[in-house]
C-alpha positions as a Markdown table, in Angstrom:
| # | Residue | x | y | z |
|---|---|---|---|---|
| 1 | Met | 0.0 | -0.1 | 0.0 |
| 2 | Lys | 1.2 | 3.7 | -0.7 |
| 3 | Phe | 0.2 | 6.4 | 1.6 |
| 4 | Asp | 0.6 | 10.1 | 0.5 |
| 5 | Leu | 1.2 | 12.6 | 3.1 |
| 6 | Val | -1.6 | 15.2 | 3.0 |
| 7 | Glu | -1.2 | 18.6 | 4.6 |
| 8 | Pro | -4.8 | 20.1 | 6.6 |
| 9 | Ser | -6.3 | 22.8 | 4.9 |
| 10 | Asp | -6.7 | 26.1 | 7.0 |
| 11 | Glu | -10.2 | 25.0 | 8.3 |
| 12 | Gln | -8.7 | 21.8 | 9.4 |
| 13 | Ala | -5.6 | 23.1 | 10.9 |
| 14 | Val | -5.6 | 23.3 | 14.7 |
| 15 | Leu | -3.7 | 26.4 | 16.1 |
| 16 | Asp | -2.4 | 25.7 | 19.4 |
| 17 | Glu | -2.6 | 29.3 | 20.7 |
| 18 | Asp | -6.7 | 29.4 | 19.9 |
| 19 | Leu | -7.3 | 26.3 | 22.5 |
| 20 | Pro | -7.0 | 27.3 | 26.2 |
| 21 | Glu | -4.7 | 25.0 | 28.3 |
| 22 | Ala | -6.3 | 22.0 | 30.2 |
| 23 | Ser | -6.7 | 23.5 | 33.8 |
| 24 | Asp | -6.6 | 20.3 | 35.7 |
| 25 | Gly | -3.4 | 19.1 | 33.9 |
| 26 | Gly | -4.7 | 15.7 | 34.2 |
| 27 | Ala | -5.4 | 14.9 | 30.2 |
| 28 | Ala | -3.4 | 12.0 | 29.1 |
| 29 | Arg | -0.4 | 12.8 | 26.8 |
| 30 | Gly | -1.7 | 12.7 | 23.2 |
| 31 | Val | -5.3 | 13.8 | 24.0 |
| 32 | His | -6.6 | 16.5 | 21.9 |
| 33 | Pro | -7.5 | 19.7 | 23.8 |
| 34 | Arg | -10.8 | 20.1 | 22.3 |
| 35 | Leu | -11.5 | 16.4 | 23.3 |
| 36 | Val | -10.6 | 17.7 | 26.8 |
| 37 | Met | -12.9 | 20.4 | 26.6 |
| 38 | Ala | -15.8 | 18.6 | 25.2 |
| 39 | Ser | -15.6 | 16.2 | 27.9 |
| 40 | Ala | -15.3 | 18.8 | 30.5 |
| 41 | Arg | -18.7 | 20.4 | 29.1 |
| 42 | Met | -20.4 | 17.1 | 28.9 |
| 43 | Arg | -19.7 | 16.4 | 32.5 |
| 44 | Ser | -20.9 | 19.7 | 33.5 |
| 45 | Arg | -24.3 | 19.5 | 31.3 |
| 46 | Leu | -24.7 | 15.8 | 32.9 |
| 47 | Arg | -24.2 | 17.2 | 36.5 |
| 48 | Asp | -26.6 | 20.0 | 36.0 |
| 49 | Asp | -29.3 | 17.4 | 34.3 |
| 50 | Leu | -28.8 | 14.8 | 37.3 |
| 51 | Ala | -29.2 | 17.8 | 39.6 |
| 52 | Ala | -32.6 | 18.9 | 37.8 |
| 53 | Leu | -33.8 | 15.2 | 37.8 |
| 54 | His | -33.1 | 14.5 | 41.4 |
| 55 | Ala | -34.9 | 17.7 | 42.5 |
| 56 | Ser | -37.9 | 16.7 | 40.1 |
| 57 | Leu | -38.0 | 13.1 | 41.6 |
| 58 | Gly | -38.1 | 14.8 | 45.0 |
| 59 | Met | -41.1 | 16.8 | 44.2 |
| 60 | Leu | -42.6 | 13.9 | 42.9 |
| 61 | Asn | -41.9 | 11.5 | 45.9 |
| 62 | Glu | -43.4 | 14.3 | 48.2 |
| 63 | Gln | -46.4 | 14.4 | 46.1 |
| 64 | Ile | -46.9 | 10.6 | 46.2 |
| 65 | Gln | -46.5 | 10.6 | 49.9 |
| 66 | Ala | -49.1 | 13.3 | 50.4 |
| 67 | Val | -51.6 | 11.4 | 48.4 |
| 68 | Gln | -50.8 | 8.0 | 50.3 |
| 69 | Arg | -51.3 | 9.9 | 53.6 |
| 70 | Arg | -54.8 | 11.1 | 52.6 |
| 71 | Glu | -55.9 | 7.7 | 51.3 |
| 72 | Glu | -57.7 | 5.2 | 53.7 |
| 73 | Pro | -55.5 | 1.9 | 54.1 |
| 74 | Ala | -57.6 | -1.0 | 52.4 |
| 75 | Ser | -59.3 | -3.2 | 55.0 |
| 76 | Ala | -57.8 | -7.0 | 54.7 |
| 77 | Asp | -61.4 | -8.3 | 55.4 |
| 78 | Ala | -62.9 | -6.6 | 52.4 |
| 79 | Ala | -64.4 | -8.9 | 49.7 |
| 80 | Pro | -63.0 | -9.0 | 46.4 |
| 81 | Pro | -64.5 | -7.5 | 43.3 |
| 82 | Ala | -67.2 | -9.3 | 41.5 |
| 83 | Asn | -64.9 | -9.5 | 38.5 |
| 84 | Phe | -61.9 | -11.0 | 40.3 |
| 85 | Arg | -61.1 | -14.6 | 39.0 |
| 86 | Ala | -59.0 | -16.5 | 41.9 |
| 87 | Gly | -58.5 | -19.4 | 39.6 |
| 88 | Ala | -56.4 | -17.3 | 37.3 |
| 89 | Phe | -53.7 | -17.1 | 39.9 |
| 90 | Ser | -53.7 | -20.8 | 40.7 |
| 91 | Arg | -51.4 | -23.7 | 39.1 |
| 92 | Pro | -53.0 | -25.8 | 36.4 |
| 93 | Gly | -54.6 | -29.0 | 38.0 |
| 94 | Asp | -55.0 | -27.1 | 41.5 |
| 95 | Ser | -58.8 | -27.4 | 41.8 |
């Protein structure tokens, strides 16, 4: 196989002075700075989304608990509904 060396165009060229340095210095050698920045943005957005989800689930849980406190507990002695078929829950042959 023969490979030709291709120089990047101006749009493809990455200038080092345009990209900020990684602040934590923990980037592995050879990792492109744009990849480091993109992963940092992704982690930040994910952290924000998880915080919003946690708050929403907390409010939902409060609503569920409020409704459960208002409901009367079902009596264990209550008769089953007329359309309840107990046989549907038994094993075949158990009669």
